[in-house]
C-alpha positions in Angstrom: 107.8 99.6 138.2 104.2 100.8 138.7 102.8 100.5 142.1 99.3 99.0 142.2 96.7 99.9 144.8 94.6 96.6 144.9 91.8 97.4 147.2 89.4 98.7 144.6 87.3 96.7 142.2 89.3 98.2 139.4 92.8 99.0 140.8 94.6 102.3 140.1 98.2 101.8 139.2 100.8 104.7 140.2 104.0 105.5 138.6 104.8 107.5 141.8 103.1 107.3 145.3 103.5 110.3 147.4 104.1 110.1 151.2 102.1 113.1 151.9 98.4 113.1 153.1 95.5 115.2 151.7 95.5 117.1 155.1 99.1 118.2 154.4 98.3 119.7 151.2 97.4 123.5 151.0 93.8 124.2 150.1 92.9 126.1 147.0 89.9 128.1 145.9 88.8 125.1 143.6 86.8 122.4 145.5 88.6 119.0 145.4 92.0 120.5 144.4 94.8 121.1 146.8 98.5 122.4 146.2 101.7 120.2 147.1 104.5 122.5 148.3 106.9 119.7 147.8 106.4 119.1 144.0 104.7 122.4 143.4 101.8 120.8 141.6 98.1 120.8 142.1 96.6 117.5 143.4 93.0 116.5 142.3 90.6 114.5 144.5 89.3 111.5 142.5 86.4 109.5 143.6 85.5 107.6 140.4 86.8 105.9 137.3 85.7 108.7 135.0 87.6 111.4 137.1 90.7 109.1 137.1 90.7 108.7 133.5 90.4 112.5 132.9 93.3 113.1 135.3 95.5 110.4 133.6 94.7 112.0 130.2 95.7 115.5 131.5 98.8 114.2 133.4 97.5 115.3 136.8 98.5 114.3 140.2 95.6 112.7 142.1 94.5 111.8 145.6 92.5 108.6 145.0 89.8 108.1 147.6 88.6 104.6 148.6 85.3 104.0 150.2 85.6 102.2 153.5 83.8 99.2 152.2 86.4 98.6 149.4 89.7 98.8 151.4 91.2 96.4 153.9 91.8 97.4 157.4 95.5 98.1 156.9 95.1 100.1 153.5 95.1 103.9 153.6 91.7 105.6 152.9 93.6 107.8 150.3 96.6 107.4 148.0 98.4 110.3 146.4 100.5 110.3 143.4 100.8 110.1 139.7 98.5 107.5 138.0 100.0 105.3 135.1 98.7 106.3 131.8 
């Protein structure tokens, strides 16, 4: 069952949520892209809905950044995983 991140105005659903953090991923030469040694995939930093829709269409793993004003105190500032198509 998809896991939903409910702290944004338009929630992002994930088919898989990763336990890694952005800081644990290996930097690449491309700004906003890091490499996960666990799943051997590039992870793309997403900061708006247009980027999210593009990542979904291309089957990319994402790091969904939430502005502090949109998340609760207990919610993580970033979620990593595969967004639901």
